[in-house]
Backbone as XML, in Angstrom:
<?xml version="1.0"?>
<chain id="A" units="angstrom">
  <residue number="1" name="UNK">
    <atom name="N" x="4.415" y="4.420" z="11.374"/>
    <atom name="CA" x="4.180" y="4.404" z="9.913"/>
    <atom name="C" x="2.737" y="3.972" z="9.641"/>
  </residue>
  <residue number="2" name="UNK">
    <atom name="N" x="2.142" y="3.108" z="10.442"/>
    <atom name="CA" x="0.815" y="2.641" z="10.188"/>
    <atom name="C" x="-0.169" y="3.790" z="10.161"/>
  </residue>
  <residue number="3" name="UNK">
    <atom name="N" x="-0.017" y="4.766" z="11.046"/>
    <atom name="CA" x="-0.903" y="5.930" z="11.117"/>
    <atom name="C" x="-0.837" y="6.729" z="9.776"/>
  </residue>
  <residue number="4" name="UNK">
    <atom name="N" x="0.357" y="6.867" z="9.237"/>
    <atom name="CA" x="0.476" y="7.580" z="7.982"/>
    <atom name="C" x="-0.146" y="6.871" z="6.862"/>
  </residue>
  <residue number="5" name="UNK">
    <atom name="N" x="-0.044" y="5.521" z="6.793"/>
    <atom name="CA" x="-0.602" y="4.741" z="5.741"/>
    <atom name="C" x="-2.146" y="4.740" z="5.813"/>
  </residue>
  <residue number="6" name="UNK">
    <atom name="N" x="-2.706" y="4.808" z="7.007"/>
    <atom name="CA" x="-4.154" y="4.935" z="7.140"/>
    <atom name="C" x="-4.632" y="6.315" z="6.614"/>
  </residue>
  <residue number="7" name="UNK">
    <atom name="N" x="-3.850" y="7.320" z="6.853"/>
    <atom name="CA" x="-4.210" y="8.681" z="6.359"/>
    <atom name="C" x="-4.240" y="8.728" z="4.814"/>
  </residue>
  <residue number="8" name="UNK">
    <atom name="N" x="-3.341" y="7.988" z="4.223"/>
    <atom name="CA" x="-3.281" y="7.937" z="2.748"/>
    <atom name="C" x="-4.277" y="6.951" z="2.147"/>
  </residue>
  <residue number="9" name="UNK">
    <atom name="N" x="-4.955" y="6.180" z="2.910"/>
    <atom name="CA" x="-5.949" y="5.254" z="2.466"/>
    <atom name="C" x="-5.328" y="3.919" z="2.127"/>
  </residue>
  <residue number="10" name="UNK">
    <atom name="N" x="-4.150" y="3.602" z="2.662"/>
    <atom name="CA" x="-3.478" y="2.359" z="2.362"/>
    <atom name="C" x="-3.504" y="1.426" z="3.563"/>
  </residue>
  <residue number="11" name="UNK">
    <atom name="N" x="-4.589" y="1.362" z="4.252"/>
    <atom name="CA" x="-4.687" y="0.518" z="5.413"/>
    <atom name="C" x="-4.663" y="-0.990" z="4.990"/>
  </residue>
  <residue number="12" name="UNK">
    <atom name="N" x="-3.883" y="-1.731" z="5.685"/>
    <atom name="CA" x="-3.751" y="-3.168" z="5.359"/>
    <atom name="C" x="-2.725" y="-3.566" z="4.358"/>
  </residue>
  <residue number="13" name="UNK">
    <atom name="N" x="-1.843" y="-2.635" z="3.945"/>
    <atom name="CA" x="-0.831" y="-2.886" z="2.916"/>
    <atom name="C" x="0.531" y="-3.278" z="3.667"/>
  </residue>
  <residue number="14" name="UNK">
    <atom name="N" x="1.381" y="-3.920" z="2.933"/>
    <atom name="CA" x="2.726" y="-4.184" z="3.509"/>
    <atom name="C" x="3.774" y="-3.218" z="2.870"/>
  </residue>
  <residue number="15" name="UNK">
    <atom name="N" x="4.496" y="-2.640" z="3.777"/>
    <atom name="CA" x="5.524" y="-1.700" z="3.290"/>
    <atom name="C" x="6.763" y="-2.494" z="2.976"/>
  </residue>
  <residue number="16" name="UNK">
    <atom name="N" x="7.203" y="-2.517" z="1.728"/>
    <atom name="CA" x="8.333" y="-3.290" z="1.306"/>
    <atom name="C" x="9.642" y="-2.501" z="1.443"/>
  </residue>
  <residue number="17" name="UNK">
    <atom name="N" x="9.633" y="-1.211" z="1.110"/>
    <atom name="CA" x="10.887" y="-0.424" z="1.121"/>
    <atom name="C" x="10.497" y="1.030" z="1.130"/>
  </residue>
  <residue number="18" name="UNK">
    <atom name="N" x="11.342" y="1.785" z="1.878"/>
    <atom name="CA" x="11.242" y="3.258" z="1.882"/>
    <atom name="C" x="12.547" y="3.883" z="1.460"/>
  </residue>
  <residue number="19" name="UNK">
    <atom name="N" x="12.576" y="4.697" z="0.438"/>
    <atom name="CA" x="13.829" y="5.233" z="-0.104"/>
    <atom name="C" x="13.663" y="6.807" z="-0.052"/>
  </residue>
  <residue number="20" name="UNK">
    <atom name="N" x="14.645" y="7.456" z="0.557"/>
    <atom name="CA" x="14.653" y="8.903" z="0.547"/>
    <atom name="C" x="15.604" y="9.417" z="-0.522"/>
  </residue>
  <residue number="21" name="UNK">
    <atom name="N" x="15.070" y="10.211" z="-1.424"/>
    <atom name="CA" x="15.858" y="10.827" z="-2.473"/>
    <atom name="C" x="15.959" y="12.306" z="-2.218"/>
  </residue>
  <residue number="22" name="UNK">
    <atom name="N" x="16.568" y="13.055" z="-3.129"/>
    <atom name="CA" x="16.798" y="14.484" z="-2.922"/>
    <atom name="C" x="15.587" y="15.239" z="-2.404"/>
  </residue>
  <residue number="23" name="UNK">
    <atom name="N" x="14.492" y="15.215" z="-3.151"/>
    <atom name="CA" x="13.329" y="16.040" z="-2.792"/>
    <atom name="C" x="12.015" y="15.164" z="-2.678"/>
  </residue>
  <residue number="24" name="UNK">
    <atom name="N" x="12.174" y="13.902" z="-2.503"/>
    <atom name="CA" x="11.011" y="13.035" z="-2.452"/>
    <atom name="C" x="11.290" y="11.754" z="-1.645"/>
  </residue>
  <residue number="25" name="UNK">
    <atom name="N" x="10.283" y="11.104" z="-1.235"/>
    <atom name="CA" x="10.325" y="9.836" z="-0.534"/>
    <atom name="C" x="9.538" y="8.810" z="-1.339"/>
  </residue>
  <residue number="26" name="UNK">
    <atom name="N" x="10.212" y="7.721" z="-1.673"/>
    <atom name="CA" x="9.600" y="6.589" z="-2.446"/>
    <atom name="C" x="9.171" y="5.568" z="-1.450"/>
  </residue>
  <residue number="27" name="UNK">
    <atom name="N" x="7.931" y="5.126" z="-1.475"/>
    <atom name="CA" x="7.402" y="4.096" z="-0.657"/>
    <atom name="C" x="6.875" y="2.959" z="-1.534"/>
  </residue>
  <residue number="28" name="UNK">
    <atom name="N" x="7.514" y="1.789" z="-1.424"/>
    <atom name="CA" x="7.142" y="0.616" z="-2.169"/>
    <atom name="C" x="6.243" y="-0.257" z="-1.249"/>
  </residue>
  <residue number="29" name="UNK">
    <atom name="N" x="5.051" y="-0.522" z="-1.775"/>
    <atom name="CA" x="4.063" y="-1.307" z="-0.953"/>
    <atom name="C" x="3.603" y="-2.530" z="-1.786"/>
  </residue>
  <residue number="30" name="UNK">
    <atom name="N" x="3.054" y="-3.496" z="-1.039"/>
    <atom name="CA" x="2.441" y="-4.630" z="-1.688"/>
    <atom name="C" x="1.088" y="-4.813" z="-0.956"/>
  </residue>
  <residue number="31" name="UNK">
    <atom name="N" x="0.102" y="-5.300" z="-1.731"/>
    <atom name="CA" x="-1.208" y="-5.474" z="-1.180"/>
    <atom name="C" x="-1.498" y="-6.963" z="-1.160"/>
  </residue>
  <residue number="32" name="UNK">
    <atom name="N" x="-2.194" y="-7.427" z="-0.102"/>
    <atom name="CA" x="-2.519" y="-8.876" z="-0.056"/>
    <atom name="C" x="-3.565" y="-9.170" z="-1.108"/>
  </residue>
  <residue number="33" name="UNK">
    <atom name="N" x="-3.476" y="-10.354" z="-1.696"/>
    <atom name="CA" x="-4.448" y="-10.834" z="-2.748"/>
    <atom name="C" x="-5.682" y="-11.280" z="-2.076"/>
  </residue>
  <residue number="34" name="UNK">
    <atom name="N" x="-6.850" y="-10.961" z="-2.665"/>
    <atom name="CA" x="-8.106" y="-11.401" z="-2.212"/>
    <atom name="C" x="-8.838" y="-12.143" z="-3.324"/>
  </residue>
  <residue number="35" name="UNK">
    <atom name="N" x="-9.564" y="-13.155" z="-2.933"/>
    <atom name="CA" x="-10.320" y="-13.886" z="-3.918"/>
    <atom name="C" x="-11.509" y="-13.054" z="-4.370"/>
  </residue>
  <residue number="36" name="UNK">
    <atom name="N" x="-11.744" y="-13.008" z="-5.667"/>
    <atom name="CA" x="-12.821" y="-12.230" z="-6.212"/>
    <atom name="C" x="-13.759" y="-13.092" z="-7.077"/>
  </residue>
  <residue number="37" name="UNK">
    <atom name="N" x="-14.996" y="-12.980" z="-6.891"/>
    <atom name="CA" x="-15.964" y="-13.714" z="-7.753"/>
    <atom name="C" x="-16.716" y="-12.741" z="-8.578"/>
  </residue>
  <residue number="38" name="UNK">
    <atom name="N" x="-16.885" y="-13.060" z="-9.827"/>
    <atom name="CA" x="-17.585" y="-12.165" z="-10.779"/>
    <atom name="C" x="-19.069" y="-12.113" z="-10.413"/>
  </residue>
  <residue number="39" name="UNK">
    <atom name="N" x="-19.644" y="-10.908" z="-10.291"/>
    <atom name="CA" x="-21.031" y="-10.814" z="-9.884"/>
    <atom name="C" x="-21.991" y="-11.176" z="-11.061"/>
  </residue>
  <residue number="40" name="UNK">
    <atom name="N" x="-21.446" y="-11.249" z="-12.237"/>
    <atom name="CA" x="-22.258" y="-11.580" z="-13.433"/>
    <atom name="C" x="-21.891" y="-13.041" z="-13.839"/>
  </residue>
  <residue number="41" name="UNK">
    <atom name="N" x="-22.827" y="-13.957" z="-13.648"/>
    <atom name="CA" x="-22.532" y="-15.335" z="-13.996"/>
    <atom name="C" x="-23.569" y="-15.943" z="-14.934"/>
  </residue>
</chain>
């Protein structure tokens, strides 16, 4: 699954849940929080 997530541009995310429905696949992800500092001070 990591390879597929890198192809989609979701490298470094956590996969919470994958649900297969009739004609689609739902992928629930979470992203780690990063500290951000405002460049304008």
